[in-house]
C-alpha positions in Angstrom: -15.0 12.1 1.1 -12.5 14.3 -0.9 -11.3 16.2 2.2 -10.5 13.0 4.1 -8.7 11.7 1.1 -6.5 14.6 0.8 -5.8 14.5 4.6 -4.9 10.9 4.5 -2.7 11.0 1.6 -0.9 14.3 2.8 -0.2 12.7 6.3 1.2 9.6 4.6 3.5 11.7 2.3 4.5 13.8 5.4 5.5 10.7 7.3 7.6 9.5 4.2 9.2 13.0 3.9 10.1 12.6 7.9 11.5 9.2 7.2 13.8 10.5 4.4 15.1 13.4 6.4 15.8 11.6 9.6 16.7 8.4 7.8 14.5 6.4 10.1 11.4 4.2 9.4 8.4 5.7 11.2 5.6 3.4 9.6 5.3 -0.3 9.7 5.5 -2.3 6.3 1.9 -3.1 6.3 1.0 0.6 6.9 3.5 1.6 4.0 1.6 -1.0 1.7 -1.7 0.4 2.5 -0.2 4.1 1.9 1.1 3.2 -1.3 -2.2 1.6 -2.5 -4.1 4.4 -1.2 -1.8 7.1 -3.0 -1.3 5.3 -6.2 -4.4 2.9 -6.4 -4.1 -0.7 -7.6 -0.2 -1.9 -8.2 1.4 -5.2 -8.9 3.2 -6.8 -6.2 6.6 -6.0 -7.6 5.9 -2.2 -7.7 4.9 -2.1 -4.0 7.7 -4.0 -2.9 10.0 -1.4 -4.6 8.4 1.3 -3.1 8.2 -0.1 0.5 11.9 -1.4 0.1 11.0 -4.8 1.5 12.6 -8.1 0.8 10.7 -10.6 -1.3 10.0 -13.1 1.6 9.1 -10.3 3.9 6.9 -8.4 1.4 5.1 -11.8 0.5 4.3 -12.4 4.0 3.1 -8.8 4.5 0.8 -9.1 1.5 -0.5 -12.6 2.6 -1.3 -11.0 6.0 -3.3 -7.9 4.5 -5.1 -10.3 2.3 -6.0 -12.7 5.0 -7.4 -9.8 7.1 -9.5 -8.5 4.5 -7.5 -5.3 4.0 -6.4 -5.7 0.4 -7.3 -8.2 -2.4 -5.9 -8.9 -5.7 -6.9 -10.0 -9.3 -5.1 -10.7 -12.6 -4.0 -7.7 -14.5 -6.4 -6.9 -17.4 -3.2 -6.6 -19.8 -1.2 -9.4 -18.5 -3.1 -12.4 -16.6 0.3 -13.2 -14.9 0.6 -10.2 -13.0 -1.4 -9.6 -9.8 -2.6 -6.3 -9.2 -3.1 -5.5 -5.7 -5.9 -3.0 -4.2 -7.5 -1.7 -1.2 -10.7 -3.7 -0.3 -14.0 -1.4 -0.5 -14.4 -0.9 3.3 -10.8 0.0 3.8 -10.8 2.6 1.0 -14.0 3.8 2.5 -12.5 4.2 5.7 -9.4 5.9 4.5 -10.6 8.2 1.4 
């Protein structure tokens, strides 16, 4: 499983590098959210939004779609219950990592 994790993460990082170099977007926003959660683990919505460069309304729509599809889920942050932490669902994490 570890080899697949390195491959998925390295491919995601490579695509981000191409985006920066060519100044184009290669990945759909939903794929970027999945990629960030794959690389960084659980993250709050605001941090994901900053990393993906999405507007608040678009970002909220993307998160809601991924949650409704059972790709990601959220729970209250242990240290600050006001903050929702988003994470990959188990079956998606197993598929990617």
